C-alpha positions in Angstrom: 50.8 97.6 27.8 50.5 95.8 24.4 48.1 93.1 24.3 49.0 89.2 22.9 46.6 87.9 20.2 44.9 84.8 21.1 46.6 81.8 19.1 44.7 80.2 16.7 42.8 77.1 16.7 44.8 73.7 17.1 46.6 71.3 19.5 49.2 72.4 21.7 50.9 71.1 25.0 48.8 70.7 28.1 49.4 73.6 30.3 49.0 70.7 32.9 51.6 68.7 31.5 49.4 66.1 30.3 50.1 65.6 26.8 48.4 67.5 24.1 45.4 69.9 24.1 43.0 71.2 22.0 42.4 74.9 21.9 39.5 76.3 20.0 40.0 79.8 20.5 38.9 80.4 23.1 38.8 77.8 25.7 40.9 74.7 25.9 39.1 71.5 25.1 39.8 67.6 25.9 43.2 66.5 26.2 43.7 64.3 23.9 44.3 59.9 24.2 48.0 58.7 24.7 49.1 58.1 21.0 49.5 54.0 20.1 51.4 53.2 17.1 49.2 50.9 14.6 49.8 46.9 13.8 51.9 46.7 11.1 49.1 45.3 7.9 48.5 42.0 7.4 50.9 40.6 4.4 48.2 40.2 1.5 47.7 36.5 0.1 49.9 35.5 -2.9 47.9 34.3 -5.8 48.2 30.7 -6.1 50.1 29.3 -9.5 47.6 26.9 -11.7 48.8 25.0 -14.2 51.7 23.0 -12.6 49.9 20.1 -12.4 48.9 20.2 -15.7 52.1 20.4 -17.1 54.1 18.0 -15.0 51.6 15.7 -16.4 51.9 16.8 -20.8 55.8 16.7 -19.6 55.3 13.2 -18.0 53.1 12.1 -21.5 55.3 13.6 -23.6 58.8 11.6 -21.9 57.0 8.3 -21.5 54.0 7.8 -23.8 53.7 4.0 -24.5 53.7 3.2 -21.1 51.2 6.2 -19.7 48.6 5.4 -22.5 49.0 1.8 -21.5 48.5 2.6 -18.3 45.4 4.4 -18.5 44.2 2.1 -20.8 44.8 -1.3 -19.1 43.2 -0.1 -15.9 39.9 1.3 -18.8 40.0 -2.6 -19.4 40.3 -4.0 -15.8 37.0 -1.4 -15.0 35.2 -2.6 -18.0 36.0 -5.9 -17.4 34.5 -5.4 -13.4 31.6 -4.2 -15.1 30.9 -7.0 -17.1 31.2 -9.5 -14.5 29.2 -7.7 -12.2 26.4 -7.6 -15.0 26.8 -11.1 -15.3 26.3 -11.7 -12.2 23.1 -9.6 -11.8 21.8 -11.7 -14.5 22.3 -15.2 -13.5 20.8 -14.7 -10.3 17.4 -16.0 -10.3 14.8 -14.2 -9.5 12.4 -14.8 -7.0 9.0 -15.8 -7.4 6.1 -16.0 -5.2 4.3 -19.3 -4.7 1.1 -19.4 -6.2 -2.0 -20.6 -4.6 -4.4 -22.7 -6.4 -8.4 -21.5 -5.7 -10.4 -24.6 -5.1 -13.6 -24.4 -7.6 -16.7 -24.4 -6.1 -18.8 -27.5 -6.2 -21.1 -28.7 -8.5 -24.9 -30.2 -8.4 -24.3 -34.1 -6.9 -21.2 -33.4 -5.1 -21.5 -33.1 -1.1 -20.5 -30.1 0.5 -19.8 -29.2 4.3 -21.2 -26.3 6.1 -21.2 -26.7 10.1 -23.3 -29.7 11.3 -24.7 -29.9 7.8 -23.3 -32.1 4.8 -25.5 -30.7 1.6 -26.0 -32.8 -1.3 -27.7 -30.6 -4.4 -29.6 -33.0 -6.6 -31.7 -30.9 -9.1 -32.7 -27.6 -10.0 -36.3 -26.2 -11.7 -38.2 -23.5 -12.6 -41.8 -22.8 -12.4 -44.4 -20.1 -11.8 -45.9 -21.4 -8.5 -44.4 -22.5 -5.4 -45.3 -24.3 -2.6 -47.6 -27.3 -2.2 -48.4 -28.3 -5.0 -51.5 -30.8 -3.3 -52.8 -27.5 -1.5 -53.9 -24.7 -3.9 -54.2 -22.8 -0.7 -50.6 -23.3 0.3 -49.3 -22.3 -3.0 -47.7 -18.7 -3.9 -47.2 -16.8 -7.3 -43.7 -15.5 -8.1 -43.4 -11.9 -9.2 -41.1 -13.2 -11.7 -40.3 -17.3 -11.7 -39.4 -19.7 -8.8 -36.0 -21.9 -9.2 -36.7 -24.4 -7.0 -32.8 -25.6 -6.0 -33.8 -29.8 -4.4 -31.0 -30.8 -2.2 -30.7 -33.6 0.7 -29.6 -32.5 4.3 -27.9 -34.3 6.6 -26.9 -33.7 10.0 -23.3 -34.6 10.7 -23.1 -33.0 14.3 -23.7 -34.6 17.5 -26.4 -33.0 18.6 -30.4 -31.8 16.6 -29.9 -29.3 14.3 -32.8 -27.4 12.7 -33.1 -26.4 8.6 -33.8 -23.2 7.5 -34.5 -23.1 4.0 -34.3 -19.3 4.3 -30.7 -19.3 5.4 -29.5 -20.3 1.7 -28.5 -17.9 -0.6 -28.8 -17.4 -4.7 -26.0 -14.8 -6.3 -26.4 -14.6 -10.1 -25.2 -11.5 -12.1 -24.1 -9.9 -9.3 -26.9 -10.0 -7.3 -28.0 -12.2 -4.1 -31.2 -13.3 -3.7 -33.4 -14.8 -0.9 -35.4 -17.6 -0.4 -39.3 -17.1 -0.6 -40.4 -17.7 3.1 -43.7 -18.6 2.7 -42.8 -21.4 -0.1 -40.4 -22.5 1.9 -42.9 -22.9 5.0 -46.0 -24.6 2.7 -43.7 -27.4 1.4 -42.4 -28.0 4.5 -38.6 -26.9 4.2 -38.1 -24.1 7.1 -37.6 -25.2 10.7 -37.1 -28.6 10.8 -35.5 -30.1 13.3 -32.9 -32.7 12.1 -31.4 -35.1 14.8 -27.6 -36.8 14.4 -27.1 -39.0 11.5 -30.6 -37.9 10.3 -31.5 -36.6 6.6 -34.6 -34.8 5.1 -35.2 -33.9 1.1 -35.6 -29.9 1.5 -36.4 -27.0 -1.6 -35.1 -23.4 -1.2 -37.1 -21.0 -3.9 -36.3 -18.2 -5.1 -38.6 -15.6 -6.8 -36.0 -14.0 -9.8 -36.7 -12.6 -13.1 -37.6 -14.9 -15.8 -34.8 -15.9 -17.4 -32.5 -15.2 -15.1 -29.3 -18.0 -15.4 -29.3 -20.2 -12.3 -25.6 -19.2 -10.9 -24.9 -20.4 -7.6 -26.2 -20.8 -3.9 -24.2 -20.6 -0.9 -25.7 -23.1 1.8 -25.2 -22.4 5.5 -26.4 -24.7 8.4 -27.1 -21.1 10.5 -27.3 -17.9 9.5 -24.4 -16.6 10.9 -22.3 -19.4 9.4 -19.4 -19.1 6.5 -21.4 -21.2 4.2 -19.8 -22.7 1.2 -20.3 -22.5 -2.3 -21.9 -24.7 -4.8 -22.7 -24.0 -9.0 -25.8 -24.6 -10.3 -25.3 -24.0 -13.9 
C-alpha cells in the first residue's frame, strides 16, 4: 500500500466544517476568523475652486466701471468726512483742569499768628555773642557761634492758664532745625511762664547758630505737641 504525502502548508477547509483552517504541514492551526466585507472608502474631497469671486468682481468692474468706481469713491469720502468730524469733536472738547489750590504765605515780623491757646507777634530779631540776663554776669551764656534772638509778644487767647516755654520754639534755616538755648531762656525769664487768659508777656527765644547764618523761619508752638505756625524772619 502506498502512503499519500502530507499536503503543503496553507489554508484548507476545516475538517470540522467551521470555515478555513491553516495547515502548517504537520498539524492544524487556528480557525480563520469569519470574513467581513471592507467598508467602502470615503470619497476624496474635491479641491476648492479659487478665483471665481475675483472673476465676478473683475467682470462687474468691466461692465459698469463708472458706477462702481463712484460707489467706492463715495464710500471713502464718507469715511474721511466721518473721521474728520470725529477729530473736530475731540479737539473741541475742553480739557479737564484740576482746581488749583493757593498756598498761604508765611506771616512776617509784626503780624499776629495763632497756635492753640497762644497768639504770637514777633516784634524784632537781633544777634549777640552772649545771652541771658544782661544785668547779671553769672546768669549769662556764651554762644558757640552766635545767638539769634527772636523777641515776641505771647498772649493767652484761651479760657484757662497756659504755660509758655521758649524751648518749644524751633528755628529753620538752610535746611536745618535749631533748638532754643535752655539756659538762656531760664536766665532771661522766657521759659516755664504761666499766662492767665487774656494776659500777655514779652519773651525771647535765643538760638545758637553758626555766625552769619540767615535768620530763616521760626515755628511757634503753644506746647511741645502742637502743630505750630511759621513766621518768616528775613
